[in-house]
Legacy VTK file of the C-alpha trace (Angstrom):
# vtk DataFile Version 3.0
C-alpha trace
ASCII
DATASET POLYDATA
POINTS 119 float
126.402 95.875 149.695
125.531 96.762 153.270
126.197 100.156 154.826
129.748 100.618 156.074
130.148 102.076 159.541
133.432 103.010 161.222
134.580 104.609 164.450
136.309 107.997 164.486
138.991 107.862 167.153
141.923 109.933 168.408
139.960 113.188 168.473
141.375 114.099 171.890
144.773 114.594 170.216
143.346 117.326 167.970
140.190 119.314 168.812
138.301 116.915 171.064
134.812 115.751 170.118
132.492 118.355 171.667
131.976 120.044 168.281
130.917 116.819 166.491
127.215 116.469 165.655
125.097 113.884 163.810
124.912 114.351 160.008
128.148 116.381 159.959
130.059 115.705 156.720
133.650 114.525 157.074
136.384 113.438 154.673
138.641 110.400 154.850
142.150 110.416 153.440
144.552 107.492 153.307
147.879 108.095 155.023
150.170 105.350 153.591
153.324 106.989 154.999
152.047 106.773 158.592
154.937 105.275 160.593
152.612 103.514 163.053
149.992 102.059 160.691
150.372 101.567 156.896
146.556 101.306 156.639
145.934 104.563 158.499
143.028 106.675 157.306
142.886 110.193 158.685
139.572 111.980 159.149
139.279 115.644 158.204
136.644 118.326 158.616
136.478 121.223 156.177
137.958 124.326 157.768
139.654 122.389 160.581
141.847 119.808 158.878
142.673 116.546 160.635
140.342 115.736 163.531
141.264 112.073 164.109
141.548 108.651 162.476
139.409 105.707 161.463
139.831 103.234 164.322
142.007 100.236 163.453
142.027 98.407 166.774
139.271 96.341 168.408
139.913 98.372 171.578
138.914 101.649 169.902
136.086 100.452 167.642
132.406 100.792 168.562
130.281 97.666 168.148
130.512 96.016 164.755
131.954 99.009 162.924
134.710 98.297 160.387
138.387 98.906 161.030
140.574 101.086 158.807
142.214 97.897 157.515
138.874 96.535 156.295
137.901 99.853 154.676
141.313 100.699 153.156
140.910 98.755 149.885
137.258 99.740 149.486
138.046 103.441 148.924
140.344 105.534 146.737
142.852 107.886 148.343
139.986 110.065 149.586
136.371 109.363 150.558
133.344 111.060 152.061
131.419 110.091 155.170
129.139 111.534 157.811
128.825 111.395 161.568
125.993 109.139 162.749
126.299 109.267 166.537
128.657 110.813 169.087
129.175 108.839 172.313
131.562 109.029 175.247
133.319 105.928 173.821
133.842 107.357 170.344
132.073 108.646 167.283
130.217 106.307 164.929
130.319 107.344 161.256
128.992 106.021 157.947
130.943 105.840 154.683
129.271 107.359 151.619
128.283 104.727 149.035
129.590 107.038 146.306
133.065 106.842 147.871
133.436 103.110 147.358
135.886 101.977 144.693
133.999 101.146 141.504
136.728 99.543 139.436
138.887 96.465 139.202
142.457 96.246 137.928
142.992 93.979 134.899
146.108 91.893 134.183
147.712 94.879 132.382
147.386 96.953 135.543
144.666 99.148 134.023
141.539 100.238 135.892
138.255 98.901 134.510
134.865 100.292 135.565
132.701 97.950 137.590
129.048 98.311 138.508
128.418 98.344 142.241
125.173 97.069 143.668
123.749 98.071 147.021
121.095 96.392 149.102
LINES 1 120
119 0 1 2 3 4 5 6 7 8 9 10 11 12 13 14 15 16 17 18 19 20 21 22 23 24 25 26 27 28 29 30 31 32 33 34 35 36 37 38 39 40 41 42 43 44 45 46 47 48 49 50 51 52 53 54 55 56 57 58 59 60 61 62 63 64 65 66 67 68 69 70 71 72 73 74 75 76 77 78 79 80 81 82 83 84 85 86 87 88 89 90 91 92 93 94 95 96 97 98 99 100 101 102 103 104 105 106 107 108 109 110 111 112 113 114 115 116 117 118
């Protein structure tokens, strides 16, 4: 599986983006009760809390990064990522391979382990 990149957006509503640096570790957390977007994924930084969201609109995404909707089913309720590049148009981040869902659900509704392969 190829690397998964996403855009961190909405930082101006929290702390801005001046503090963000490459290789900074961040956490993703699904927000299914979000009244604006049922596939919302908030982005948190240890010690600060919520700093923004995974972009879910082509207008807020950088290049070919994935939207929150495309990432949503690939992760559990929480995931790890890191900042790759901070630009004036947004912040590009990379999802940790270890955060990808590694199970399938069988016909009984039970989780079964699955081996993930990465290229």
